[in-house]
Backbone and ligand atoms as CSV (ligand in chain L), in Angstrom:
chain,resi,resn,atom,element,x,y,z
A,1,MET,N,N,0.825,-1.192,0.000
A,1,MET,CA,C,0.002,-0.002,0.001
A,1,MET,C,C,0.870,1.257,0.001
A,2,THR,N,N,1.928,1.227,0.780
A,2,THR,CA,C,2.854,2.368,0.792
A,2,THR,C,C,3.457,2.558,-0.580
A,3,ARG,N,N,3.904,1.443,-1.140
A,3,ARG,CA,C,4.543,1.496,-2.451
A,3,ARG,C,C,3.608,2.044,-3.515
A,4,TRP,N,N,2.350,1.722,-3.415
A,4,TRP,CA,C,1.384,2.157,-4.399
A,4,TRP,C,C,0.785,3.510,-4.071
A,5,GLY,N,N,1.298,4.143,-3.012
A,5,GLY,CA,C,0.891,5.501,-2.688
A,5,GLY,C,C,-0.456,5.610,-1.993
A,6,VAL,N,N,-0.935,4.503,-1.413
A,6,VAL,CA,C,-2.209,4.544,-0.683
A,6,VAL,C,C,-1.929,4.958,0.760
A,7,GLU,N,N,-2.581,6.036,1.203
A,7,GLU,CA,C,-2.383,6.552,2.556
A,7,GLU,C,C,-3.126,5.680,3.570
A,8,GLU,N,N,-2.588,5.667,4.803
A,8,GLU,CA,C,-3.251,4.939,5.880
A,8,GLU,C,C,-4.690,5.432,6.025
A,9,GLY,N,N,-5.630,4.503,6.112
A,9,GLY,CA,C,-7.031,4.861,6.298
A,9,GLY,C,C,-7.796,5.134,5.011
A,10,ASP,N,N,-7.114,5.095,3.865
A,10,ASP,CA,C,-7.787,5.344,2.584
A,10,ASP,C,C,-8.367,4.031,2.047
A,11,HIS,N,N,-9.478,3.620,2.603
A,11,HIS,CA,C,-10.074,2.319,2.258
A,11,HIS,C,C,-10.525,2.278,0.803
A,12,GLU,N,N,-11.096,3.379,0.325
A,12,GLU,CA,C,-11.585,3.414,-1.058
A,12,GLU,C,C,-10.407,3.350,-2.046
A,13,GLY,N,N,-9.358,4.113,-1.741
A,13,GLY,CA,C,-8.184,4.104,-2.615
A,13,GLY,C,C,-7.540,2.730,-2.654
A,14,ALA,N,N,-7.455,2.082,-1.510
A,14,ALA,CA,C,-6.858,0.745,-1.442
A,14,ALA,C,C,-7.681,-0.246,-2.255
A,15,PHE,N,N,-8.985,-0.143,-2.124
A,15,PHE,CA,C,-9.897,-1.012,-2.871
A,15,PHE,C,C,-9.714,-0.815,-4.378
A,16,GLU,N,N,-9.709,0.440,-4.813
A,16,GLU,CA,C,-9.602,0.736,-6.249
A,16,GLU,C,C,-8.310,0.198,-6.845
A,17,VAL,N,N,-7.195,0.431,-6.142
A,17,VAL,CA,C,-5.896,0.058,-6.695
A,17,VAL,C,C,-5.741,-1.467,-6.717
A,18,LEU,N,N,-6.234,-2.129,-5.677
A,18,LEU,CA,C,-6.113,-3.586,-5.615
A,18,LEU,C,C,-7.011,-4.254,-6.655
A,19,LYS,N,N,-8.251,-3.788,-6.731
A,19,LYS,CA,C,-9.178,-4.346,-7.721
A,19,LYS,C,C,-8.660,-4.112,-9.139
A,20,GLY,N,N,-8.127,-2.918,-9.381
A,20,GLY,CA,C,-7.603,-2.606,-10.714
A,20,GLY,C,C,-6.523,-3.576,-11.131
A,21,TRP,N,N,-5.622,-3.847,-10.196
A,21,TRP,CA,C,-4.542,-4.784,-10.505
A,21,TRP,C,C,-5.086,-6.202,-10.693
A,22,MET,N,N,-5.842,-6.672,-9.729
A,22,MET,CA,C,-6.244,-8.079,-9.727
A,22,MET,C,C,-7.214,-8.415,-10.856
A,23,ASP,N,N,-8.059,-7.458,-11.242
A,23,ASP,CA,C,-8.980,-7.684,-12.357
A,23,ASP,C,C,-8.240,-7.765,-13.685
A,24,ALA,N,N,-7.059,-7.143,-13.745
A,24,ALA,CA,C,-6.293,-7.117,-15.004
A,24,ALA,C,C,-5.437,-8.373,-15.180
A,25,MET,N,N,-5.467,-9.247,-14.170
A,25,MET,CA,C,-4.671,-10.469,-14.246
A,25,MET,C,C,-5.450,-11.603,-14.917
A,26,PRO,N,N,-4.825,-12.535,-15.621
A,26,PRO,CA,C,-3.412,-12.493,-16.003
A,26,PRO,C,C,-3.216,-11.575,-17.195
A,27,THR,N,N,-2.034,-10.977,-17.297
A,27,THR,CA,C,-1.795,-10.017,-18.373
A,27,THR,C,C,-1.618,-10.704,-19.720
A,28,GLY,N,N,-1.109,-11.948,-19.684
A,28,GLY,CA,C,-0.860,-12.662,-20.939
A,28,GLY,C,C,0.326,-12.127,-21.715
A,29,ILE,N,N,1.128,-11.253,-21.073
A,29,ILE,CA,C,2.298,-10.682,-21.765
A,29,ILE,C,C,3.390,-11.745,-21.865
A,30,GLU,N,N,3.809,-12.009,-23.078
A,30,GLU,CA,C,4.818,-13.032,-23.347
A,30,GLU,C,C,6.086,-12.779,-22.545
A,31,GLY,N,N,6.581,-13.829,-21.889
A,31,GLY,CA,C,7.852,-13.743,-21.190
A,31,GLY,C,C,7.760,-13.110,-19.803
A,32,ARG,N,N,6.554,-12.675,-19.411
A,32,ARG,CA,C,6.390,-12.059,-18.096
A,32,ARG,C,C,5.698,-13.056,-17.162
A,33,ARG,N,N,6.120,-13.061,-15.888
A,33,ARG,CA,C,5.470,-13.963,-14.939
A,33,ARG,C,C,3.983,-13.619,-14.859
A,34,GLN,N,N,3.163,-14.637,-14.708
A,34,GLN,CA,C,1.724,-14.426,-14.707
A,34,GLN,C,C,1.127,-14.661,-13.319
A,35,MET,N,N,0.240,-13.768,-12.926
A,35,MET,CA,C,-0.526,-13.964,-11.696
A,35,MET,C,C,-1.934,-14.405,-12.080
A,36,PRO,N,N,-2.473,-15.422,-11.400
A,36,PRO,CA,C,-3.819,-15.879,-11.756
A,36,PRO,C,C,-4.877,-14.825,-11.454
A,37,ASN,N,N,-6.043,-14.990,-12.089
A,37,ASN,CA,C,-7.198,-14.172,-11.726
A,37,ASN,C,C,-8.048,-14.982,-10.768
A,38,PHE,N,N,-8.313,-14.418,-9.579
A,38,PHE,CA,C,-9.024,-15.178,-8.556
A,38,PHE,C,C,-10.533,-14.967,-8.609
A,39,GLY,N,N,-10.990,-14.099,-9.506
A,39,GLY,CA,C,-12.433,-13.897,-9.667
A,39,GLY,C,C,-13.118,-13.389,-8.406
A,40,LEU,N,N,-12.466,-12.480,-7.677
A,40,LEU,CA,C,-13.053,-11.971,-6.432
A,40,LEU,C,C,-14.175,-10.981,-6.729
A,41,ASN,N,N,-15.146,-10.899,-5.810
A,41,ASN,CA,C,-16.178,-9.863,-5.930
A,41,ASN,C,C,-15.754,-8.630,-5.126
A,42,ASP,N,N,-16.540,-7.548,-5.222
A,42,ASP,CA,C,-16.129,-6.290,-4.602
A,42,ASP,C,C,-16.003,-6.407,-3.078
A,43,ASP,N,N,-16.880,-7.179,-2.449
A,43,ASP,CA,C,-16.778,-7.357,-0.987
A,43,ASP,C,C,-15.448,-8.011,-0.634
A,44,GLU,N,N,-15.059,-8.983,-1.434
A,44,GLU,CA,C,-13.798,-9.677,-1.179
A,44,GLU,C,C,-12.601,-8.762,-1.438
A,45,TYR,N,N,-12.690,-7.931,-2.486
A,45,TYR,CA,C,-11.620,-6.959,-2.730
A,45,TYR,C,C,-11.510,-5.975,-1.570
A,46,ARG,N,N,-12.652,-5.535,-1.063
A,46,ARG,CA,C,-12.635,-4.579,0.060
A,46,ARG,C,C,-12.021,-5.203,1.299
A,47,ALA,N,N,-12.381,-6.456,1.580
A,47,ALA,CA,C,-11.843,-7.134,2.764
A,47,ALA,C,C,-10.339,-7.311,2.633
A,48,LEU,N,N,-9.909,-7.703,1.445
A,48,LEU,CA,C,-8.480,-7.912,1.212
A,48,LEU,C,C,-7.723,-6.577,1.278
A,49,ALA,N,N,-8.299,-5.545,0.696
A,49,ALA,CA,C,-7.663,-4.218,0.725
A,49,ALA,C,C,-7.542,-3.726,2.168
A,50,ASP,N,N,-8.592,-3.930,2.963
A,50,ASP,CA,C,-8.547,-3.501,4.368
A,50,ASP,C,C,-7.494,-4.282,5.143
A,51,PHE,N,N,-7.380,-5.574,4.850
A,51,PHE,CA,C,-6.349,-6.389,5.507
A,51,PHE,C,C,-4.952,-5.866,5.165
A,52,LEU,N,N,-4.738,-5.557,3.889
A,52,LEU,CA,C,-3.414,-5.075,3.471
A,52,LEU,C,C,-3.122,-3.694,4.062
A,53,LEU,N,N,-4.159,-2.849,4.189
A,53,LEU,CA,C,-3.963,-1.549,4.859
A,53,LEU,C,C,-3.532,-1.776,6.302
A,54,TRP,N,N,-4.169,-2.740,6.947
A,54,TRP,CA,C,-3.834,-3.035,8.347
A,54,TRP,C,C,-2.383,-3.547,8.449
A,55,THR,N,N,-2.000,-4.469,7.573
A,55,THR,CA,C,-0.629,-4.981,7.659
A,55,THR,C,C,0.378,-3.845,7.466
A,56,ASP,N,N,-0.025,-2.817,6.704
A,56,ASP,CA,C,0.875,-1.698,6.442
A,56,ASP,C,C,1.122,-0.860,7.697
A,57,THR,N,N,0.280,-1.032,8.727
A,57,THR,CA,C,0.452,-0.262,9.963
A,57,THR,C,C,1.328,-0.995,10.983
A,58,ILE,N,N,1.676,-2.249,10.704
A,58,ILE,CA,C,2.486,-3.031,11.649
A,58,ILE,C,C,3.910,-2.482,11.672
A,59,ARG,N,N,4.446,-2.298,12.861
A,59,ARG,CA,C,5.823,-1.800,12.973
A,59,ARG,C,C,6.791,-2.940,12.667
A,60,THR,N,N,7.575,-2.795,11.627
A,60,THR,CA,C,8.445,-3.868,11.160
A,60,THR,C,C,9.928,-3.491,11.277
A,61,GLN,N,N,10.229,-2.617,12.244
A,61,GLN,CA,C,11.623,-2.201,12.442
A,61,GLN,C,C,12.236,-1.716,11.124
A,62,ASP,N,N,11.424,-0.921,10.387
A,62,ASP,CA,C,11.853,-0.279,9.143
A,62,ASP,C,C,12.211,-1.249,8.018
A,63,TRP,N,N,11.619,-2.435,8.056
A,63,TRP,CA,C,11.791,-3.358,6.945
A,63,TRP,C,C,10.521,-3.407,6.129
A,64,PRO,N,N,10.548,-3.440,4.809
A,64,PRO,CA,C,11.724,-3.354,3.956
A,64,PRO,C,C,12.366,-1.962,3.989
A,65,PRO,N,N,13.644,-1.891,3.608
A,65,PRO,CA,C,14.399,-0.649,3.750
A,65,PRO,C,C,13.966,0.460,2.802
A,66,ASN,N,N,13.152,0.154,1.801
A,66,ASN,CA,C,12.624,1.212,0.930
A,66,ASN,C,C,11.219,0.821,0.471
A,67,ASP,N,N,10.475,1.778,-0.068
A,67,ASP,CA,C,9.071,1.535,-0.386
A,67,ASP,C,C,8.880,0.525,-1.506
A,68,ALA,N,N,9.905,0.310,-2.319
A,68,ALA,CA,C,9.790,-0.661,-3.406
A,68,ALA,C,C,9.931,-2.087,-2.877
A,69,GLY,N,N,10.319,-2.217,-1.616
A,69,GLY,CA,C,10.457,-3.565,-1.035
A,69,GLY,C,C,11.739,-4.222,-1.492
L,1,HEM,C1,C,-4.706,-12.791,-2.466
L,1,HEM,C2,C,-3.591,-13.156,-3.100
L,1,HEM,C3,C,-2.776,-12.223,-3.941
L,1,HEM,C4,C,-2.736,-10.865,-3.964
L,1,HEM,C5,C,-3.515,-9.851,-3.130
L,1,HEM,C6,C,-1.744,-10.500,-4.959
L,1,HEM,C7,C,-1.403,-9.193,-5.281
L,1,HEM,C8,C,-0.392,-8.851,-6.144
L,1,HEM,C9,C,0.055,-7.504,-6.387
L,1,HEM,C10,C,-0.503,-6.243,-5.708
L,1,HEM,C11,C,1.067,-7.561,-7.276
L,1,HEM,C12,C,1.887,-6.388,-7.831
L,1,HEM,C13,C,3.104,-6.230,-6.965
L,1,HEM,C14,C,3.967,-5.114,-7.456
L,1,HEM,O1,O,3.563,-3.948,-7.439
L,1,HEM,O2,O,5.096,-5.417,-7.838
L,1,HEM,C15,C,1.252,-8.950,-7.641
L,1,HEM,C16,C,2.161,-9.425,-8.558
L,1,HEM,C17,C,2.282,-10.739,-8.941
L,1,HEM,N1,N,1.632,-11.805,-8.392
L,1,HEM,FE1,FE,0.157,-11.710,-7.008
L,1,HEM,N2,N,-1.207,-11.630,-5.506
L,1,HEM,C18,C,-1.802,-12.706,-4.915
L,1,HEM,C19,C,-1.573,-14.042,-5.195
L,1,HEM,C20,C,-0.718,-14.508,-6.164
L,1,HEM,C21,C,-0.529,-15.896,-6.482
L,1,HEM,C22,C,-1.214,-17.075,-5.760
L,1,HEM,C23,C,0.371,-15.957,-7.487
L,1,HEM,C24,C,0.978,-17.136,-8.219
L,1,HEM,C25,C,0.401,-18.335,-8.248
L,1,HEM,C26,C,0.732,-14.604,-7.810
L,1,HEM,C27,C,1.629,-14.236,-8.788
L,1,HEM,C28,C,2.045,-12.952,-9.037
L,1,HEM,C29,C,2.995,-12.599,-10.077
L,1,HEM,C30,C,3.695,-13.564,-11.011
L,1,HEM,C31,C,3.136,-11.208,-10.015
L,1,HEM,C32,C,3.987,-10.329,-10.937
L,1,HEM,C33,C,3.154,-10.086,-12.179
L,1,HEM,C34,C,3.715,-9.002,-13.101
L,1,HEM,O3,O,4.663,-8.326,-12.720
L,1,HEM,O4,O,3.130,-8.831,-14.191
L,1,HEM,N3,N,0.053,-13.744,-6.996
L,1,HEM,N4,N,0.354,-9.700,-6.940
């Protein structure tokens, strides 16, 4: 979430960015690793986005060392 520029507490932004990515999978781009499409509905995207926002608040002793991970 940090890497993607989603601010803490921005539930709508987290939902939009996660759904946008996951709905676009798999890309089918030759030679690129593929992520499956899990066929989630909006409630599931919201729950997952909220979970990832929460994990982003965990104090990890500054790991990873940069936002790109
Ligand atoms: C709920 C489960 C998952 C979520 C929320 C998720 C989310 C994501 C996100 C946000 C990215 C982009 C990361 C970035 O910015 O670099 C990503 C990339 C990727 N994921 Fe997943 N992922 C999940 C499960 C999986 C699984 C099970 C696989 C493989 C079986 C997978 C394979 C990949 C691959 C290959 C990429 C890189 C794709 C590319 O760069 O085009 N993901 N995933």
